[in-house]
Structures are given as structure tokens and as C-alpha cells.
PyMOL commands that place a pseudoatom at each C-alpha (Angstrom):
pseudoatom trace, name=CA, resn=MET, resi=1, chain=A, elem=C, hetatm=0, pos=[61.804, 140.874, -37.427]
pseudoatom trace, name=CA, resn=GLU, resi=2, chain=A, elem=C, hetatm=0, pos=[60.055, 138.640, -39.945]
pseudoatom trace, name=CA, resn=GLU, resi=3, chain=A, elem=C, hetatm=0, pos=[62.162, 135.688, -38.810]
pseudoatom trace, name=CA, resn=GLN, resi=4, chain=A, elem=C, hetatm=0, pos=[61.211, 136.233, -35.172]
pseudoatom trace, name=CA, resn=GLN, resi=5, chain=A, elem=C, hetatm=0, pos=[57.539, 136.464, -36.065]
pseudoatom trace, name=CA, resn=LYS, resi=6, chain=A, elem=C, hetatm=0, pos=[57.742, 133.204, -38.044]
pseudoatom trace, name=CA, resn=ARG, resi=7, chain=A, elem=C, hetatm=0, pos=[59.274, 131.423, -35.039]
pseudoatom trace, name=CA, resn=GLN, resi=8, chain=A, elem=C, hetatm=0, pos=[56.474, 132.651, -32.797]
pseudoatom trace, name=CA, resn=ASN, resi=9, chain=A, elem=C, hetatm=0, pos=[53.813, 131.482, -35.225]
pseudoatom trace, name=CA, resn=LYS, resi=10, chain=A, elem=C, hetatm=0, pos=[55.415, 128.058, -35.513]
pseudoatom trace, name=CA, resn=SER, resi=11, chain=A, elem=C, hetatm=0, pos=[55.637, 127.516, -31.776]
pseudoatom trace, name=CA, resn=THR, resi=12, chain=A, elem=C, hetatm=0, pos=[52.121, 128.626, -30.848]
pseudoatom trace, name=CA, resn=GLY, resi=13, chain=A, elem=C, hetatm=0, pos=[50.225, 126.222, -33.056]
pseudoatom trace, name=CA, resn=LYS, resi=14, chain=A, elem=C, hetatm=0, pos=[52.403, 123.167, -32.497]
pseudoatom trace, name=CA, resn=ARG, resi=15, chain=A, elem=C, hetatm=0, pos=[52.441, 122.905, -28.723]
pseudoatom trace, name=CA, resn=ARG, resi=16, chain=A, elem=C, hetatm=0, pos=[49.884, 120.579, -27.279]
pseudoatom trace, name=CA, resn=ARG, resi=17, chain=A, elem=C, hetatm=0, pos=[49.074, 119.705, -23.776]
pseudoatom trace, name=CA, resn=GLY, resi=18, chain=A, elem=C, hetatm=0, pos=[47.601, 116.456, -22.606]
pseudoatom trace, name=CA, resn=ARG, resi=19, chain=A, elem=C, hetatm=0, pos=[44.030, 116.137, -21.506]
pseudoatom trace, name=CA, resn=ARG, resi=20, chain=A, elem=C, hetatm=0, pos=[44.915, 117.158, -17.981]
pseudoatom trace, name=CA, resn=GLY, resi=21, chain=A, elem=C, hetatm=0, pos=[47.327, 119.948, -18.844]
pseudoatom trace, name=CA, resn=ASN, resi=22, chain=A, elem=C, hetatm=0, pos=[50.891, 119.943, -17.607]
pseudoatom trace, name=CA, resn=ARG, resi=23, chain=A, elem=C, hetatm=0, pos=[51.752, 116.477, -16.297]
pseudoatom trace, name=CA, resn=SER, resi=24, chain=A, elem=C, hetatm=0, pos=[55.169, 117.386, -14.977]
pseudoatom trace, name=CA, resn=ARG, resi=25, chain=A, elem=C, hetatm=0, pos=[53.830, 118.035, -11.476]
pseudoatom trace, name=CA, resn=LYS, resi=26, chain=A, elem=C, hetatm=0, pos=[54.441, 115.259, -8.977]
pseudoatom trace, name=CA, resn=PRO, resi=27, chain=A, elem=C, hetatm=0, pos=[51.368, 113.858, -7.197]
pseudoatom trace, name=CA, resn=GLN, resi=28, chain=A, elem=C, hetatm=0, pos=[50.970, 115.304, -3.739]
pseudoatom trace, name=CA, resn=ARG, resi=29, chain=A, elem=C, hetatm=0, pos=[51.127, 112.948, -0.790]
pseudoatom trace, name=CA, resn=PRO, resi=30, chain=A, elem=C, hetatm=0, pos=[48.156, 113.444, 1.571]
pseudoatom trace, name=CA, resn=LYS, resi=31, chain=A, elem=C, hetatm=0, pos=[49.102, 115.376, 4.700]
pseudoatom trace, name=CA, resn=LEU, resi=32, chain=A, elem=C, hetatm=0, pos=[47.734, 113.408, 7.638]
pseudoatom trace, name=CA, resn=ASP, resi=33, chain=A, elem=C, hetatm=0, pos=[49.511, 113.349, 10.968]
pseudoatom trace, name=CA, resn=LEU, resi=34, chain=A, elem=C, hetatm=0, pos=[48.942, 109.702, 11.892]
pseudoatom trace, name=CA, resn=VAL, resi=35, chain=A, elem=C, hetatm=0, pos=[50.885, 107.984, 14.644]
pseudoatom trace, name=CA, resn=CYS, resi=36, chain=A, elem=C, hetatm=0, pos=[51.248, 104.216, 14.981]
pseudoatom trace, name=CA, resn=SER, resi=37, chain=A, elem=C, hetatm=0, pos=[49.376, 102.997, 18.062]
pseudoatom trace, name=CA, resn=VAL, resi=38, chain=A, elem=C, hetatm=0, pos=[51.990, 100.260, 18.658]
pseudoatom trace, name=CA, resn=CYS, resi=39, chain=A, elem=C, hetatm=0, pos=[55.408, 101.929, 18.266]
pseudoatom trace, name=CA, resn=GLY, resi=40, chain=A, elem=C, hetatm=0, pos=[54.350, 105.584, 18.619]
pseudoatom trace, name=CA, resn=LYS, resi=41, chain=A, elem=C, hetatm=0, pos=[56.242, 106.699, 15.499]
pseudoatom trace, name=CA, resn=PRO, resi=42, chain=A, elem=C, hetatm=0, pos=[54.599, 108.748, 12.723]
pseudoatom trace, name=CA, resn=ILE, resi=43, chain=A, elem=C, hetatm=0, pos=[53.162, 106.838, 9.795]
pseudoatom trace, name=CA, resn=LYS, resi=44, chain=A, elem=C, hetatm=0, pos=[54.923, 108.168, 6.715]
pseudoatom trace, name=CA, resn=TYR, resi=45, chain=A, elem=C, hetatm=0, pos=[53.147, 106.057, 4.090]
pseudoatom trace, name=CA, resn=VAL, resi=46, chain=A, elem=C, hetatm=0, pos=[49.483, 106.173, 5.097]
pseudoatom trace, name=CA, resn=TYR, resi=47, chain=A, elem=C, hetatm=0, pos=[48.384, 103.883, 2.265]
pseudoatom trace, name=CA, resn=THR, resi=48, chain=A, elem=C, hetatm=0, pos=[50.212, 100.949, 3.857]
pseudoatom trace, name=CA, resn=ALA, resi=49, chain=A, elem=C, hetatm=0, pos=[48.727, 101.485, 7.322]
pseudoatom trace, name=CA, resn=ILE, resi=50, chain=A, elem=C, hetatm=0, pos=[46.361, 98.887, 8.747]
pseudoatom trace, name=CA, resn=GLU, resi=51, chain=A, elem=C, hetatm=0, pos=[43.523, 99.669, 11.162]
pseudoatom trace, name=CA, resn=TYR, resi=52, chain=A, elem=C, hetatm=0, pos=[43.881, 97.728, 14.367]
pseudoatom trace, name=CA, resn=GLY, resi=53, chain=A, elem=C, hetatm=0, pos=[42.040, 97.116, 17.621]
pseudoatom trace, name=CA, resn=GLU, resi=54, chain=A, elem=C, hetatm=0, pos=[38.661, 98.171, 18.913]
pseudoatom trace, name=CA, resn=LYS, resi=55, chain=A, elem=C, hetatm=0, pos=[39.415, 101.852, 18.306]
pseudoatom trace, name=CA, resn=ARG, resi=56, chain=A, elem=C, hetatm=0, pos=[40.442, 101.051, 14.695]
pseudoatom trace, name=CA, resn=GLU, resi=57, chain=A, elem=C, hetatm=0, pos=[43.614, 103.099, 15.021]
pseudoatom trace, name=CA, resn=PRO, resi=58, chain=A, elem=C, hetatm=0, pos=[46.278, 103.125, 12.305]
pseudoatom trace, name=CA, resn=ILE, resi=59, chain=A, elem=C, hetatm=0, pos=[49.306, 100.908, 12.712]
pseudoatom trace, name=CA, resn=HIS, resi=60, chain=A, elem=C, hetatm=0, pos=[52.412, 100.304, 10.553]
pseudoatom trace, name=CA, resn=PHE, resi=61, chain=A, elem=C, hetatm=0, pos=[52.253, 97.222, 8.367]
pseudoatom trace, name=CA, resn=ASP, resi=62, chain=A, elem=C, hetatm=0, pos=[55.571, 96.019, 9.846]
pseudoatom trace, name=CA, resn=CYS, resi=63, chain=A, elem=C, hetatm=0, pos=[54.275, 96.586, 13.397]
pseudoatom trace, name=CA, resn=ILE, resi=64, chain=A, elem=C, hetatm=0, pos=[51.241, 94.360, 12.826]
pseudoatom trace, name=CA, resn=LEU, resi=65, chain=A, elem=C, hetatm=0, pos=[53.477, 91.630, 11.388]
pseudoatom trace, name=CA, resn=LYS, resi=66, chain=A, elem=C, hetatm=0, pos=[55.703, 91.846, 14.470]
pseudoatom trace, name=CA, resn=LYS, resi=67, chain=A, elem=C, hetatm=0, pos=[52.706, 91.890, 16.841]
pseudoatom trace, name=CA, resn=LEU, resi=68, chain=A, elem=C, hetatm=0, pos=[51.070, 88.873, 15.189]
pseudoatom trace, name=CA, resn=GLY, resi=69, chain=A, elem=C, hetatm=0, pos=[54.415, 87.043, 15.272]
pseudoatom trace, name=CA, resn=GLU, resi=70, chain=A, elem=C, hetatm=0, pos=[54.546, 87.560, 19.048]
pseudoatom trace, name=CA, resn=GLU, resi=71, chain=A, elem=C, hetatm=0, pos=[50.908, 86.510, 19.586]
pseudoatom trace, name=CA, resn=GLU, resi=72, chain=A, elem=C, hetatm=0, pos=[50.837, 83.465, 17.321]
pseudoatom trace, name=CA, resn=GLU, resi=73, chain=A, elem=C, hetatm=0, pos=[52.916, 80.341, 17.734]
pseudoatom trace, name=CA, resn=LEU, resi=74, chain=A, elem=C, hetatm=0, pos=[54.652, 79.477, 14.465]
pseudoatom trace, name=CA, resn=GLY, resi=75, chain=A, elem=C, hetatm=0, pos=[55.877, 76.002, 13.667]
pseudoatom trace, name=CA, resn=PRO, resi=76, chain=A, elem=C, hetatm=0, pos=[58.654, 74.933, 11.342]
pseudoatom trace, name=CA, resn=ASN, resi=77, chain=A, elem=C, hetatm=0, pos=[58.100, 75.986, 7.712]
pseudoatom trace, name=CA, resn=GLU, resi=78, chain=A, elem=C, hetatm=0, pos=[55.451, 78.530, 8.805]
pseudoatom trace, name=CA, resn=LYS, resi=79, chain=A, elem=C, hetatm=0, pos=[55.282, 82.241, 8.243]
pseudoatom trace, name=CA, resn=ILE, resi=80, chain=A, elem=C, hetatm=0, pos=[52.797, 85.109, 8.667]
pseudoatom trace, name=CA, resn=CYS, resi=81, chain=A, elem=C, hetatm=0, pos=[51.772, 86.894, 5.487]
pseudoatom trace, name=CA, resn=TYR, resi=82, chain=A, elem=C, hetatm=0, pos=[49.138, 89.332, 4.268]
pseudoatom trace, name=CA, resn=LEU, resi=83, chain=A, elem=C, hetatm=0, pos=[46.270, 87.662, 2.414]
pseudoatom trace, name=CA, resn=GLY, resi=84, chain=A, elem=C, hetatm=0, pos=[44.344, 90.801, 1.469]
pseudoatom trace, name=CA, resn=GLN, resi=85, chain=A, elem=C, hetatm=0, pos=[41.346, 92.859, 2.618]
pseudoatom trace, name=CA, resn=GLY, resi=86, chain=A, elem=C, hetatm=0, pos=[42.754, 93.320, 6.125]
pseudoatom trace, name=CA, resn=THR, resi=87, chain=A, elem=C, hetatm=0, pos=[43.337, 89.604, 6.667]
pseudoatom trace, name=CA, resn=PHE, resi=88, chain=A, elem=C, hetatm=0, pos=[46.630, 87.966, 7.562]
pseudoatom trace, name=CA, resn=GLY, resi=89, chain=A, elem=C, hetatm=0, pos=[47.351, 84.271, 7.604]
pseudoatom trace, name=CA, resn=ILE, resi=90, chain=A, elem=C, hetatm=0, pos=[49.725, 81.681, 8.924]
pseudoatom trace, name=CA, resn=ILE, resi=91, chain=A, elem=C, hetatm=0, pos=[51.153, 79.920, 5.897]
pseudoatom trace, name=CA, resn=ARG, resi=92, chain=A, elem=C, hetatm=0, pos=[52.669, 76.448, 6.101]
pseudoatom trace, name=CA, resn=TYR, resi=93, chain=A, elem=C, hetatm=0, pos=[55.079, 75.558, 3.306]
pseudoatom trace, name=CA, resn=HIS, resi=94, chain=A, elem=C, hetatm=0, pos=[55.106, 71.928, 2.192]
pseudoatom trace, name=CA, resn=ASN, resi=95, chain=A, elem=C, hetatm=0, pos=[58.412, 70.033, 2.485]
pseudoatom trace, name=CA, resn=GLY, resi=96, chain=A, elem=C, hetatm=0, pos=[60.347, 69.547, -0.699]
pseudoatom trace, name=CA, resn=SER, resi=97, chain=A, elem=C, hetatm=0, pos=[58.397, 72.170, -2.633]
pseudoatom trace, name=CA, resn=GLY, resi=98, chain=A, elem=C, hetatm=0, pos=[61.135, 74.798, -2.514]
pseudoatom trace, name=CA, resn=GLY, resi=99, chain=A, elem=C, hetatm=0, pos=[58.678, 77.338, -1.114]
pseudoatom trace, name=CA, resn=LYS, resi=100, chain=A, elem=C, hetatm=0, pos=[56.258, 76.981, -4.028]
pseudoatom trace, name=CA, resn=ARG, resi=101, chain=A, elem=C, hetatm=0, pos=[53.495, 74.904, -2.411]
pseudoatom trace, name=CA, resn=PHE, resi=102, chain=A, elem=C, hetatm=0, pos=[51.817, 76.050, 0.765]
pseudoatom trace, name=CA, resn=SER, resi=103, chain=A, elem=C, hetatm=0, pos=[48.561, 75.863, 2.675]
pseudoatom trace, name=CA, resn=ILE, resi=104, chain=A, elem=C, hetatm=0, pos=[46.864, 78.402, 4.921]
pseudoatom trace, name=CA, resn=ARG, resi=105, chain=A, elem=C, hetatm=0, pos=[46.824, 77.024, 8.451]
pseudoatom trace, name=CA, resn=LYS, resi=106, chain=A, elem=C, hetatm=0, pos=[44.958, 79.958, 10.019]
pseudoatom trace, name=CA, resn=LYS, resi=107, chain=A, elem=C, hetatm=0, pos=[43.323, 83.211, 8.875]
pseudoatom trace, name=CA, resn=ILE, resi=108, chain=A, elem=C, hetatm=0, pos=[43.565, 86.249, 11.168]
pseudoatom trace, name=CA, resn=ALA, resi=109, chain=A, elem=C, hetatm=0, pos=[41.109, 89.090, 10.455]
pseudoatom trace, name=CA, resn=VAL, resi=110, chain=A, elem=C, hetatm=0, pos=[42.745, 92.320, 11.598]
pseudoatom trace, name=CA, resn=GLU, resi=111, chain=A, elem=C, hetatm=0, pos=[40.599, 94.981, 9.902]
pseudoatom trace, name=CA, resn=GLU, resi=112, chain=A, elem=C, hetatm=0, pos=[36.839, 95.009, 10.271]
pseudoatom trace, name=CA, resn=GLN, resi=113, chain=A, elem=C, hetatm=0, pos=[34.996, 94.739, 6.976]
pseudoatom trace, name=CA, resn=ASN, resi=114, chain=A, elem=C, hetatm=0, pos=[31.950, 96.760, 8.015]
pseudoatom trace, name=CA, resn=GLY, resi=115, chain=A, elem=C, hetatm=0, pos=[32.355, 100.523, 7.949]
pseudoatom trace, name=CA, resn=ILE, resi=116, chain=A, elem=C, hetatm=0, pos=[35.372, 102.721, 7.389]
pseudoatom trace, name=CA, resn=ALA, resi=117, chain=A, elem=C, hetatm=0, pos=[37.669, 103.988, 10.134]
pseudoatom trace, name=CA, resn=GLU, resi=118, chain=A, elem=C, hetatm=0, pos=[37.641, 107.757, 10.663]
pseudoatom trace, name=CA, resn=TRP, resi=119, chain=A, elem=C, hetatm=0, pos=[41.282, 108.210, 9.640]
pseudoatom trace, name=CA, resn=ARG, resi=120, chain=A, elem=C, hetatm=0, pos=[40.600, 106.411, 6.356]
pseudoatom trace, name=CA, resn=LYS, resi=121, chain=A, elem=C, hetatm=0, pos=[37.730, 108.803, 5.650]
pseudoatom trace, name=CA, resn=GLU, resi=122, chain=A, elem=C, hetatm=0, pos=[40.142, 111.699, 6.185]
pseudoatom trace, name=CA, resn=LEU, resi=123, chain=A, elem=C, hetatm=0, pos=[42.620, 110.039, 3.838]
pseudoatom trace, name=CA, resn=GLY, resi=124, chain=A, elem=C, hetatm=0, pos=[39.938, 109.784, 1.177]
pseudoatom trace, name=CA, resn=LYS, resi=125, chain=A, elem=C, hetatm=0, pos=[39.094, 113.494, 1.554]
pseudoatom trace, name=CA, resn=ALA, resi=126, chain=A, elem=C, hetatm=0, pos=[42.774, 114.436, 1.286]
pseudoatom trace, name=CA, resn=VAL, resi=127, chain=A, elem=C, hetatm=0, pos=[43.182, 112.435, -1.928]
pseudoatom trace, name=CA, resn=ARG, resi=128, chain=A, elem=C, hetatm=0, pos=[40.153, 114.049, -3.578]
pseudoatom trace, name=CA, resn=ARG, resi=129, chain=A, elem=C, hetatm=0, pos=[41.437, 117.599, -2.981]
for i in range(1, 129): cmd.bond("trace and resi %d" % i, "trace and resi %d" % (i + 1))
show_as sticks, trace
zoom trace
């Protein structure tokens, strides 16, 4: 009996939790039922979605790359890439650089910088819960 009591006393004072308690829980993915306006498939990873068009609907990142590739005429040593903040660009690699030196031939603004799309507001609410 004494031995069991000693074990209990040892374990109660030694256990510590982090500042936020038990960290073993996995972060919850926000539950938003978004559908890509280009391919019609559900958007599984909402953080990678891009807003597109006048209605500012969500679209897969890969779908916008494909769509821009169809709309824009690419020359040799050119490629479409994401530049950041909703802007894509046509990149021209310099000959003999081994893909290290490039210049931006054209910038393509896909997302509007003013205001937030409604589905992004919902995403923000879901993350804060």
C-alpha cells in the first residue's frame, strides 16, 4: 500500500503539460465544401486555391496553371510560374544558364488585391474556431 501511494505521489507532481495543454491532437482541416469553377471537382486543400474571374470563385492551383498555359503563347525556354500575391508570370530562361538565370516576360494578375472573396472569409472563420 505504501509503495502504491509513493508511485502516485511521484507521478502527480512530475507531469507537465505545455502551455497549450495536450499537443498530441492533430490540427483540424477547415470543413468548406468548395468546388473548382474550372474542372468541377471538390477542392481538397483550400489553402492552395486561387480566386479567379469576376465572381472570384475558388479554383485549383493546377487548373489555373493549365488555363493560363492555354491562354498564353509560350516561346522556347518559357514557363508559367507563380510569383506571389495572386500573380503569375511568364518566365524566360536565359540560354546557357542551366535554368538559373531568368527574366519575367509578363506578369498576369489573377487575384484582385482589393477586398477578400467571400469563400476566403469563410475559411478564416473556420480556422479561428
